C-alpha positions in Angstrom: 0.0 0.0 0.0 1.5 3.4 -1.0 1.4 6.4 1.3 -1.5 8.0 -0.6 -3.7 4.9 -0.1 -2.7 4.7 3.6 -3.7 8.3 4.3 -7.2 8.7 5.8 -9.9 10.0 3.5 -10.3 13.7 3.5 -13.1 16.0 2.3 -13.8 19.7 2.0 -17.1 21.3 1.4 -18.6 24.3 -0.4 -19.8 26.0 1.7 -18.1 25.2 5.0 -20.4 24.5 7.9 -22.1 27.7 9.1 -24.3 29.0 11.9 -28.0 28.8 11.2 -28.0 25.4 9.4 -26.8 22.5 11.6 -27.0 20.0 8.7 -23.4 20.5 7.4 -21.9 20.4 10.9 -23.8 17.2 11.7 -22.7 15.5 8.4 -19.0 16.3 8.6 -18.6 15.7 12.3 -20.1 12.2 11.9 -18.1 11.6 8.8 -15.0 12.4 10.9 -16.2 9.8 13.4 -16.4 7.4 10.5 -12.8 8.0 9.5 -13.2 10.8 6.9 -11.2 13.9 7.9 -12.8 17.3 7.3 -10.7 20.1 5.9 -12.1 23.6 5.7 -12.2 24.8 2.2 -10.8 28.0 0.8 -11.8 30.0 -2.3 -12.7 27.6 -5.1 -10.0 28.7 -7.5 -6.8 27.5 -9.2 -4.5 28.7 -6.4 -6.3 26.8 -3.6 -6.8 23.7 -5.8 -3.1 23.5 -6.6 -2.1 24.2 -3.0 -4.3 21.4 -1.6 -3.6 18.9 -4.3 -2.8 15.5 -2.8 -4.0 16.6 0.6 -7.8 16.5 0.0 -9.6 13.6 -1.8 -13.1 15.0 -2.2 -14.7 18.4 -2.9 -18.3 18.3 -1.8 -20.7 20.9 -3.2 -24.2 21.6 -1.8 -26.0 24.8 -3.0 -24.1 25.9 -6.1 -26.4 28.4 -7.8 -24.6 31.4 -6.3 -21.3 30.2 -7.9 -22.6 30.9 -11.4 -25.5 33.3 -11.0 -25.7 37.1 -11.4 -26.8 39.2 -8.4 -30.4 39.1 -9.7 -30.4 35.2 -9.6 -30.2 34.6 -13.3 -27.5 32.5 -14.8 -24.4 34.1 -16.1 -23.0 32.0 -19.0 -19.6 33.5 -18.5 -19.5 32.6 -14.8 -21.0 29.2 -15.5 -18.2 28.4 -18.0 -15.6 29.4 -15.5 -17.2 27.3 -12.8 -17.5 24.2 -14.9 -13.9 24.6 -16.1 -12.7 24.7 -12.5 -14.7 21.5 -11.8 -12.8 19.8 -14.6 -9.5 21.3 -13.4 -10.1 19.9 -10.0 -10.8 16.5 -11.5 -7.6 16.8 -13.6 -5.6 17.6 -10.4 -6.9 14.4 -8.8 -9.8 15.5 -6.7 -13.1 13.8 -6.8 -16.1 16.1 -6.9 -19.4 15.4 -5.2 -22.7 17.1 -5.3 -25.6 16.6 -2.9 -28.9 17.2 -4.7 -30.8 19.3 -2.1 -33.0 20.4 -4.9 -33.4 19.9 -8.7 -33.1 23.6 -9.3 -32.3 26.5 -7.0 -35.4 28.0 -5.3 -36.7 31.5 -6.1 -34.9 31.5 -9.5 -36.1 31.7 -13.1 -36.0 28.3 -14.7 -35.2 29.1 -18.3 -32.9 27.3 -20.7 -29.8 28.8 -19.1 -30.8 27.4 -15.7 -31.3 24.0 -17.2 -28.0 24.2 -19.1 -26.2 25.1 -15.9 -27.6 22.1 -14.0 -27.0 19.7 -16.9 -23.4 20.7 -17.2 -22.7 20.7 -13.5 -24.5 17.4 -12.7 -22.7 15.6 -15.4 -19.3 17.1 -14.5 -19.1 15.8 -11.0 -17.8 12.3 -10.1 -20.5 11.4 -7.5 -24.1 12.6 -6.8 -25.6 12.1 -3.4 -29.4 12.1 -3.1 -31.4 12.0 0.0 -34.2 9.5 -1.0 -34.5 6.6 -3.4 -36.9 8.3 -6.0 -34.2 10.9 -6.5 -32.0 8.4 -8.2 -34.6 8.1 -11.0 -34.9 11.9 -11.0 -31.2 12.4 -11.7 -31.6 10.0 -14.7 -34.9 11.5 -16.0 -34.1 15.2 -15.5 -30.4 15.4 -16.0 -29.5 12.1 -17.8 -27.1 11.2 -15.0 -26.9 7.4 -15.2 -24.0 6.4 -12.9 -22.4 7.4 -9.7 -25.6 8.3 -7.9 -25.9 7.1 -4.3 -28.6 7.5 -1.7 -27.2 9.2 1.4 -30.2 10.2 3.6 -30.6 13.4 5.6 -30.2 12.7 9.4 -32.3 13.6 12.4 -31.7 16.6 14.6 -31.3 14.7 17.9 -27.7 15.8 18.4 -28.8 19.4 18.2 -31.8 19.1 20.5 -30.9 16.2 22.9 -33.3 17.5 25.6 -36.8 18.6 24.5 -39.0 20.4 27.1 -42.6 19.5 27.5 -45.2 21.4 25.5 -46.5 23.0 28.7 -43.1 24.2 29.8 -42.3 25.6 26.3 -45.6 27.4 26.1 -45.1 28.9 29.5 -41.7 30.2 28.5 -43.1 31.7 25.3 -46.2 33.1 26.9 -48.6 31.0 24.8 -52.0 29.7 25.7 -52.0 26.1 27.0 -55.2 25.4 25.1 -54.5 26.6 21.6 -53.8 24.1 18.8 -50.7 25.6 17.3 -49.7 25.1 13.7 -46.1 26.2 13.2 -44.6 27.3 9.9 -40.9 27.7 10.5 -37.8 28.6 8.5 -36.8 31.0 5.8 -40.0 32.7 4.9 -40.1 33.0 1.1 -43.1 32.9 -1.2 -42.5 29.3 -2.4 -42.9 28.1 1.3 -46.5 29.1 1.2 -47.1 31.1 4.4 -49.8 33.0 2.5 -51.6 29.7 1.8 -51.3 28.7 5.4 -52.9 31.9 6.5 -55.9 31.3 4.2 -56.1 27.6 5.3 -56.1 28.2 9.0 -59.2 30.3 8.6 -61.0 27.2 7.3 -60.1 25.1 10.2 -63.0 24.8 12.6 -62.5 25.6 16.2 -61.7 28.9 17.9 -58.5 27.5 19.4 -56.6 27.0 16.1 -53.5 29.3 15.9 -51.0 29.6 13.0 -47.5 30.9 14.0 -45.3 32.0 11.1 -41.7 32.1 12.4 -38.5 32.9 10.7 -36.3 35.1 8.6 -38.2 36.9 5.8 -35.6 38.6 3.5 -38.3 40.2 1.3 -39.9 43.2 2.7 -42.5 43.0 -0.1 -43.5 39.5 0.9 -43.5 40.4 4.6 -45.9 43.2 3.9 -48.1 40.9 1.9 -48.3 38.5 4.9 -49.1 41.3 7.3 -51.9 42.4 5.1 -53.3 38.9 4.8 -53.0 38.3 8.5 -54.6 41.6 9.5 -55.8 41.5 13.1 -56.9 37.9 12.9 -56.2 36.3 16.3 -55.7 32.9 14.6 -52.5 34.2 13.0 -49.2 35.3 14.6 -46.4 36.6 12.4 -43.0 36.4 14.0 -40.9 37.3 11.0 -37.9 39.5 10.7 -34.4 40.0 9.2 -32.5 37.5 11.3 -32.4 33.7 11.6 -34.1 32.1 14.6 -31.5 30.9 17.2 -31.5 27.2 18.1 -32.7 27.8 21.7 -35.7 29.6 20.4 -36.4 26.9 17.7 -36.3 24.4 20.5 -39.1 26.1 22.4 -41.3 26.8 19.4 -41.0 23.2 18.1 -41.7 21.8 21.5 -44.7 24.2 22.0 -46.3 23.5 18.7 -48.9 20.8 17.9 -48.3 20.4 14.2 -45.9 21.7 11.6 -47.4 23.0 8.4 -45.3 23.3 5.2 -47.5 24.2 2.2 -44.5 24.6 -0.2 -45.1 25.1 -3.9 -41.6 23.9 -4.5 -39.8 21.3 -2.4 -37.4 18.4 -3.0 -35.5 17.4 0.1 -36.6 18.7 3.5 -34.6 19.4 6.7 -37.9 20.4 8.3 -39.1 16.8 7.8 -36.3 15.5 10.0 -36.7 18.4 12.5 -40.4 17.5 12.8 -39.6 13.8 13.3 -37.1 14.7 16.0 -39.8 16.5 17.9 -42.5 13.9 17.3 -45.0 16.2 15.7 -47.4 15.7 12.8 -46.5 17.4 9.5 -48.8 18.7 6.8 -47.1 18.6 3.4 -47.7 18.7 -0.4 -47.0 15.5 -2.3 -43.8 16.8 -3.9 -40.2 15.7 -3.8 -39.3 13.5 -0.8 -43.0 13.5 0.3 -44.3 11.7 -2.7 -43.4 8.3 -1.1 -44.4 9.0 2.5 -48.1 8.1 2.5 -47.4 5.2 4.9 -45.9 7.5 7.5 -48.6 8.2 10.2 -46.9 11.5 11.2 -47.0 12.9 7.6 -50.4 14.3 6.4 -49.9 14.9 2.7 -52.2 16.5 0.1 -52.3 17.1 -3.7 -50.8 20.5 -4.3 -53.1 21.0 -7.3 -56.0 20.9 -4.9 -54.3 22.7 -2.0 -57.0 25.3 -1.4 -59.4 22.5 -0.4 -57.1 19.8 0.8 -54.6 21.8 2.9 -57.2 22.9 5.6 -58.7 19.4 5.6 -55.3 17.8 6.3 -54.7 20.4 9.0 -57.9 19.3 10.6 -56.8 15.6 10.2 -53.5 16.4 12.0 -55.5 18.0 14.8 -57.7 14.9 15.1 -54.8 12.4 15.0 -53.7 10.4 18.1 -50.7 12.3 19.4 -49.1 9.1 20.8 -49.4 7.3 17.5 -48.0 10.3 15.7 -45.1 10.6 18.1 -44.3 6.9 17.9 -44.2 6.9 14.1 -42.0 10.1 14.1 -39.6 8.4 16.5 -39.3 5.3 14.3 -38.5 7.6 11.3 -35.9 9.5 13.4 -34.4 6.2 14.5 -34.0 5.1 10.9 -32.1 8.3 10.2 -29.3 8.3 12.7 -26.2 10.2 11.6 -23.8 7.6 12.7 -25.4 5.1 10.3 -25.6 7.6 7.4 -22.0 8.7 7.8 -20.8 5.1 7.9 -22.6 4.4 4.6 -21.3 7.6 3.0 -17.8 6.8 4.1 -18.0 3.4 2.4 -19.1 5.1 -0.8 -16.1 7.5 -0.6 -13.7 4.7 0.1 -14.9 2.8 -3.0 -14.6 6.0 -5.0 -11.0 6.6 -4.0 -10.1 3.0 -4.8 -11.7 3.2 -8.2 -9.8 6.4 -8.9 -6.4 4.8 -8.4 
């Protein structure tokens, strides 16, 4: 065995782990426990690639749109050409390049021929594609004609981030919430495709004076924030807790614990960290049958609906979640979280990487 083969596997990511999204930190810390050393990346350019040659095996990309888009979110063909050429330079220098398909196309972007060209070139330039769920393997073949080197590496649960979850009563007391309200929580980055406007309309169709929708998260668009405020008006069934900043983990903990159900009426969704957050907290989740949710009809904690009939079905499924047995929901969510432990996921991913390095020699 030569020295290169004896060296532990190493990986860098674009982006590096950052505050506000625990996913990357969970993935790479567990990969390190599985024997894959993490090395913080620098600027993805010729100088850094040549400096790190032979020291890093894998370059792992996640959300790449910003690397070839203009400030307005449209694709720059010049930037795209430079980006793809750097991918091929990295491969020529001996790196293997990975992409995790968090979505088919970037959210909140125009999907014209240039956007499709960008994805086709990128997806077929990398060595390995990781997808989070089995159906996505077929999507890579059908949408991007990617036949080989596609591996299912699921998203993991959030138990390491929230190891101790308070009772709903304690969380509500800390937040000053009514102990009797049935709280639907819409949490995360608040953008139009996440459907907070649809949730506001839907909660008004849910019978019972105790239904409460809380919209919580960072809303970067002032225009959309004003739209939501106008829709909510002074309706006591709607609380908007939106602003310019991410919600810190300790506050997420309280709101997730205090809520009765998570509502995600997205118009565009593929993978979902919120799915695993919901499972971690043992809550029911109301979702459109899109992306990862297309194959989850047998999960008792997932209440799915046809997005083409969302105006009618979304409030019905919100009622169904309110009527469900909380113990049955929590047990099903716990089983799903059990099946998505990071240690298992990292071990499987490390095996894929080890095979990839052997095949490259």
